[in-house]
KOLKOL-20083 format. One record per residue (C-alpha): residue in one letter; x, y, z. Coordinates in steps of 0.1 Angstrom, whole numbers, padded with zeros to 4 digits, always signed. Each point is the difference from the previous one (the first is absolute). Example, Ala and Ser with C-alpha at 12.3 -4.5 7.8 and 13.67 -1.06 7.14 Angstrom:
BEGIN
A+0123-0045+0078;S+0014+0034-0007;
// end
This chain:
BEGIN
M+1107+0943+1362;K+0022-0026+0020;K-0013-0003+0036;T+0020+0002+0029;Y-0004-0025+0029;V+0007+0007+0037;L+0006-0022+0027;I-0001+0020+0032;S+0003-0014+0033;I-0005+0026+0029;M+0010-0010+0033;M-0006+0030+0029;I+0008-0003+0036;F-0016+0027+0017;N-0015+0017+0032;L+0030-0005+0027;L-0018+0011+0031;I+0012+0000+0033;S-0023-0013+0029;A+0013+0029+0025;C+0016+0029-0017;G+0007+0015+0033;G+0000+0035-0020;T+0036-0004-0002;Q+0014+0018-0033;A+0032-0017-0013;N+0019+0010-0032;I+0002-0026-0026;T+0031-0015-0014;Q-0001-0002-0036;S+0027-0021-0015;N+0025+0014-0026;I+0010-0036-0014;N-0003-0006-0031;R-0015-0035-0015;N+0027-0027-0002;K+0001-0012-0037;N+0026-0027+0006;P-0016-0018+0034;S+0021-0025+0012;T-0019-0034+0002;R+0010-0036+0007;E-0001-0021-0028;N-0033-0017+0003;D-0020+0028+0019;I-0018+0011-0031;K-0013-0032-0005;I-0009-0007+0038;L-0017+0032-0003;V-0021-0007-0032;D-0005-0034+0013;G-0016+0012+0033;N-0021+0029-0018;N-0014-0026-0021;S-0009-0022+0026;F-0019+0029+0017;A-0016+0008-0031;L-0014-0032-0001;N-0011-0003+0036;I-0021+0033-0005;Y-0014-0011-0030;Q-0012-0032+0017;S-0012+0024+0028;L-0020+0022-0023;R-0016-0027-0022;A-0030-0005+0020;Q-0012+0031-0013;S-0026-0002-0028;G+0008+0012-0035;N+0031+0007-0020;L+0035+0010+0022;I+0028+0021-0007;L+0030+0011+0022;S+0034+0009-0002;P+0019-0018+0027;F+0035+0015-0008;S-0017+0033+0009;I-0011-0013+0034;S+0034-0013+0007;L+0020+0028-0010;A-0019+0028+0018;L-0003-0023+0034;A+0038-0005-0005;M+0003+0039+0006;T-0024-0007+0031;Y+0024-0029+0010;A+0029+0025+0004;G-0013+0013+0029;A-0015-0032+0018;H+0018-0015+0029;G-0008-0029+0025;E-0028-0023-0010;T-0016+0025-0022;E+0034-0006-0023;S-0003-0037+0005;Q-0036-0002-0010;M+0005+0019-0029;A+0029-0017-0012;Q-0017-0035+0004;T-0033+0012-0015;L+0018+0020-0030;H+0027-0024-0003;F+0024+0025+0004;L+0041-0005+0006;P+0016+0017+0028;Q+0000+0040-0001;E+0038+0005-0010;Q-0009-0026-0031;L-0036+0013-0007;H+0005+0035-0010;P+0031-0002-0023;S-0017-0031-0016;F-0030+0016-0005;N+0020+0031-0013;Q+0019-0022-0026;L-0033-0017-0010;D-0015+0033-0007;L+0029+0011-0020;N+0000-0032-0022;L-0035+0004-0008;Q+0004+0036-0009;K+0028-0005-0025;E-0002+0006-0037;N-0010-0025-0021;I+0008-0002-0038;N-0030-0012-0021;S+0010-0012-0038;N-0032+0009-0012;K+0003+0038-0009;E-0039+0000-0004;Q-0002-0008+0036;E+0012+0017+0031;P+0020-0024+0026;L-0016-0006+0031;Q+0007+0027+0026;I-0004-0002+0037;K+0005+0032+0021;I-0005+0002+0040;A+0001+0031+0021;N-0003+0004+0037;S-0007+0027+0024;I-0002+0010+0035;W-0028+0026+0015;A+0010+0009+0034;E-0013+0024+0026;Q+0023+0030+0001;T+0001+0003+0040;F+0002-0039+0004;G+0031-0018+0006;F+0009-0031-0020;L+0031-0019+0010;K+0030+0012-0028;E+0007-0039-0003;F-0034-0008-0010;L+0002+0028-0026;D+0030-0009-0013;T-0009-0036-0006;L-0028+0011-0021;A+0023+0027-0019;L+0027-0023-0006;N-0018-0033-0011;Y-0036+0016-0014;G+0012+0034-0014;A-0028+0014+0023;G+0000+0037-0003;I-0012+0020+0032;Y-0031+0025-0002;L-0003+0020+0033;S-0035+0002+0004;D-0025+0019+0024;F-0026-0030+0009;I-0009+0020+0031;N-0014+0031-0017;N-0002-0008-0032;A-0009-0039-0003;E-0025+0005-0030;P+0025+0020-0027;T+0025-0025+0009;R-0022-0028-0010;Q-0006+0018-0031;E+0038+0004-0004;I+0008-0033+0005;N-0027-0012-0026;N+0010+0024-0022;W+0034-0016-0001;V-0014-0036-0004;S-0019+0015-0029;D+0032+0009-0017;K+0021-0028+0011;T-0025-0025-0017;Q-0007+0017-0030;E-0035+0014+0015;K-0013-0037+0003;I-0008+0004+0036;Q-0018+0027+0011;N-0011+0012+0035;L+0018-0029+0015;I-0001+0011+0036;P-0038+0008+0007;E-0014+0031+0017;G+0002-0001+0037;S+0029-0027-0001;L+0025+0025+0017;N-0006+0023+0026;P+0023+0016+0026;D+0012-0029+0016;T+0016-0015-0032;R+0036-0001+0003;M+0015-0016-0031;V-0011-0013-0035;L+0023-0023-0021;V-0010-0004-0036;N+0013-0024-0026;A-0011+0002-0037;I+0008-0024-0024;Y-0004+0006-0041;F+0000-0028-0021;K-0008+0003-0037;A+0002-0029-0025;D-0011-0015-0033;W-0006-0033-0009;L+0032-0015-0017;D-0025-0013-0027;Q-0032+0022+0000;F-0034-0014-0008;D-0018+0013-0032;A-0030+0019+0012;E-0016-0014-0031;D+0002-0032+0014;T-0017+0007+0029;F-0039-0012+0001;N-0025-0007+0030;H+0002-0037+0010;P-0020-0018+0030;F+0021+0001+0033;N-0012-0026+0025;L-0003+0013+0034;L+0002-0020+0034;D-0037-0004+0005;G-0004-0016-0036;T-0015+0030-0015;Q+0017+0019-0030;V+0008+0032-0014;D+0013+0015-0032;V+0033+0017+0005;P+0021+0017-0028;M+0026-0032-0007;M+0037+0009-0015;S+0015-0028-0021;Q+0034-0006-0014;G+0024-0029-0009;M+0034+0001+0019;Y+0029-0019+0013;I-0003+0004+0040;P+0012-0021+0030;Y-0029-0023+0014;I-0007-0027+0021;Q-0027-0023+0008;E-0004-0019+0033;D-0027-0019+0021;G-0032+0025-0001;Y+0018+0032-0019;Q+0018+0014-0027;A+0025+0033+0000;I+0016+0023-0024;Q+0024+0025-0002;L-0005+0032-0021;P+0028+0021-0005;Y+0004+0038+0003;A+0019+0022-0025;G+0037-0001+0009;E-0004-0035+0012;T+0009+0011+0037;A-0037-0006+0017;V-0026-0026-0006;M-0039-0005+0007;N-0007-0038+0012;I-0035-0014-0005;I-0009-0031+0020;I-0032-0015-0014;P-0017-0023+0023;D-0020-0027-0016;E-0041+0007+0000;G-0009-0010+0037;K+0034+0000+0014;F+0003+0037+0005;E-0003-0001+0040;E+0024-0031+0002;V+0027+0017-0022;E-0003+0034+0015;S-0001-0014+0035;S+0032-0018-0006;L+0018+0028-0016;N+0033+0005+0019;Y+0033+0007-0007;E+0014-0033-0005;M-0030-0004-0027;L+0012+0032-0018;T+0040-0010+0000;D-0013-0035-0016;I-0018+0018-0026;F+0022+0026-0008;G+0031-0029-0001;N-0018-0024-0022;M-0015+0018-0030;N+0007-0007-0035;Q-0003+0022-0028;T-0030-0013-0022;S-0017+0011-0030;M-0037+0010+0005;F-0031+0023-0010;L-0010+0019+0031;R-0029+0017+0008;M-0006+0019+0030;P-0021+0029+0012;K+0006+0034+0004;F-0011+0013+0037;Q+0001+0029+0024;F-0006+0002+0035;E+0008+0014+0034;S-0001-0017+0034;A+0000+0016+0035;F+0006-0011+0032;S+0014+0004+0037;L+0032-0019+0008;S+0000+0007+0039;D-0020-0032+0007;V+0019-0020-0026;L+0035+0011+0013;K-0010-0006+0035;E-0012-0035-0009;L+0031-0007-0015;G+0019+0009+0033;M+0007+0037-0001;T-0018+0009+0031;N+0021+0018+0022;A+0001+0029-0025;F-0037+0010+0003;D+0001-0002+0034;R+0001+0035+0019;N+0012-0017+0031;K+0027-0024-0017;A+0012+0016-0032;D+0038+0010+0000;F+0007+0024-0025;S+0026+0015+0020;G+0028-0001-0025;M-0019+0032-0019;T-0002+0019+0033;G+0017-0014+0028;K-0035-0005+0015;K-0023-0025+0000;D-0026+0023-0013;L-0013-0010-0034;F-0020-0032-0011;I-0020-0005-0030;S-0037+0002-0001;E-0009-0011-0037;V+0014-0010-0029;I-0021+0002-0034;H+0009-0012-0035;K-0017+0008-0032;A+0011-0011-0035;F-0010+0003-0036;V+0008-0023-0031;A-0009+0005-0036;V+0013-0024-0030;D-0006+0005-0033;E+0016-0010-0038;E+0030+0023+0009;G+0008-0009+0034;T-0007+0008+0035;E-0010+0029+0023;A-0002-0005+0039;A+0002+0021+0027;A+0000-0005+0042;A-0001+0022+0029;T+0005-0012+0037;A-0002+0018+0028;V+0013-0004+0033;I-0014+0022+0026;M+0018+0004+0032;E-0012+0015+0030;T+0014+0027+0036;T-0016-0198-0429;G-0031-0069-0135;A+0000-0021-0022;A+0034-0017+0009;M-0001-0037+0010;Y+0011-0003+0040;D+0008-0027+0020;M-0028+0011+0021;T-0029+0026+0011;L-0005+0017+0032;V-0030+0014+0008;I-0004+0019+0030;D-0037+0002+0007;H-0002-0008+0035;P+0013+0017+0035;F+0037+0002+0001;I+0030+0015+0021;F+0026+0022-0010;L+0031+0014+0007;I+0024+0030-0010;R+0035-0007+0005;D+0037+0016-0002;L+0016-0032-0022;E+0036+0007+0013;S-0006+0002+0036;G-0033-0020+0002;Q-0016+0025+0021;I-0038+0000-0003;L-0014+0035-0004;F-0037-0007-0004;I-0022-0033+0006;G-0036-0001-0007;R-0031-0023-0012;V-0025+0006-0027;L-0031-0017+0008;N-0021+0025-0020;P+0016+0020-0030;Q-0029+0025-0002;
// end
């Protein structure tokens, strides 16, 4: 049976708490505005948005690479969900978020995210009838405390630009059932790939809002590997030891570049609208190359590749990562949003009564002969891939860095590294 590959990215912003509820009951303002399917954006806004998102992607990767082992995250998911939070930010909180996340001004950012979202989800046609074209589906939702008053302007912005449906919830009396309901929504939107995203006890009577983003990505390789050509092969670890891993192999004609200290390739997915880029530092050069990885370096790599015939061997791999992003975002300059005394999310409620207490991110990736499967989840908690002759042979038998990105926009969807494919 043909396998299905799904790349899921979940970005969840939740637990908008009030520091001082004051016992006031307020009627929530529910937006009746439909999503704008033809947003008005300036000529270069999408490019500026993607450039900013990708700059943030490399910044956060650099901040997280100090952790041991393999790494996978979805920077696009993080940016998208924080964009919804940004819609309610004012003052220095707004300025710090814009600087850290490389965001456009509010009036440009949200229509641009809307257009990028719509572009990513447009139907692609694959000439190979035996393969399905790459598909990306994105869904957003808002879970709001039914007695708490959010500003209509804030809800309108999310409805207009993110298509976020509003679910009135009883966090005060039924936080646990609401948590289960949100988790069921997430499971449904991610083809059951993300289960029990919100841990038990995360929501409580002080919860005021949960914003959820789910991304569904389905992709086969344009040229799939033959499983009969997959054999165990040594993979060299950074400490000099070796492990035997299943190594896929195939002759192909793909974009390739060799620079001082590393090589890089580009593997297309079916439909040829998305690719996986793999950067393979020379042995002994991983730390040097990884520490130098920035947006300018990637731009140079992507712009200077040449079509090359090669016999490629690369490992199958599967792993997940989990970490807190709170300290990372603070180190990158987003400090006020986490400070209950300085946070200004008055664009959500009209008051400075909300702050971010925690940002948690989990991600998963699996690569085999037929394609790629990946998933990511982020919670922003707020409180109050024989025989002919080829030009070259490339064997990826030591640690490497990889990216999954939309080819048309250039948006990086996932970025990670493989230190040990096991």
